[in-house]
N, C-alpha and C positions, 0 to 999 in steps of 0.2 A: 174588642174582645172579650167577652167574659175570660176568668181564672178555672178551669177545671181541674180536678182533681189530677188529671194524667199532664199536667203542665207543669215547666220548675222553670222557674224567675231566676235569671244570675245578670250577673252584669258583666260587659265587656269596657274597658278603658271609660266608664263610668255611664256605658248606657243600659239600660234596663232591654235583658233580654229573654223574651220568654218559646222556649219549647215549643214545641205545636206535640197534639195527641199521636201522629201518625196517621191522621184523618185530616187532611186542611179543606175538608168540606165540613166536618163536625168542626173543624176551630174557625168556622168562617159562620158556622152557627145554620147554615144549610139544612132544609127539609131533607130526611130520606138519606144521609149521611153515608151510613153501610151501602146502602144500594147506589151510590155516584163512585162510592169507591172502589164496589168490585165489578163495575161495569169499565170504572178507568182502566181496570187494571188488566181486566181480559179485555181492552182492547188492546194495550199495550204485550199482551202475552201474544195476540192477531197481528199485531203490527211485527213484531218478531220474528214471527215463523213467516209472513210473508217474506221479507227482507233476506233470512237465511237463506230461504229456499230461491227467491229470486222470483218472485213470482208476478206479475203481471194483474192489475186492476180486474182485467179483463178475465183472464185466467181464477181468479180466485173467485169474481162475479161466476162463471159455469159451475163451477167447482160447489161454493155455497147455496147457489139459489136466488142468491141478494142479484138486484139491479144493480150495473156499473154504476150511474149515477146515483145512490144511496149510498151504494161501495163506497164514494169520493169522499162525500161528506162525512159518513162514517170514522174513514183516516184522518181527516182531517180535523175528530177529537169531538165530533160530535155528538156523544151516544141518545141524543133526544129519538127514541120511536123506537130503542133498540133495549128489550129487555135482557136481562143479563140470561135467562132461559136460550134465545136467540142468538148474543153472542156466544155463549158455548155449541150452540148447534153448528156457529162458522168455524170454531175452534176443530170439532170429531172433524169437520168436512174439509179440513187442511190437515187430517191427520192426527190431529191430537187427543190423546185421553183428558176428560176433566173430572174429578174424584171430588166431590163434597163428603167433607169431613163432619161430622158435629159432635161438640162435647159442651161439658161445663164452665161457663163465663171465670173467665180467671181473676174477677173482684165478685164485688157484691154490687156491681152494677148491671144493668143488661148485657146481655150477651153481646156478640160484636160480627159483621161481616168481612172473613180478609179472602184475600185470592193470593197465590203462593204459587208459584210458577219453579218447576226445578228446569236444572241446564246452569 
């Protein structure tokens, strides 16, 4: 893993420890890291609503219009085939508001994509 400006190196018991950037996908050097993180965070929000409301996959499928087998795969953590927009629509179908906020980057680097949940 290459060191980036956002990583800090420290030593614990003589072992080198590198604090990550907050985006595991970026730390691993994966392309589209911001999108991957956003989709993972949106999925986490979906799963939280499902648990909180004690919904079955069948009920979520009915509410969201996503076929239950695809929903089952999604809920295992596989967001392949699901855009961030589609995941936001699922949240809307589950009675959740989704707000997109745009502002200047906090550093001189390119901007980042983050998902923040309330609650």
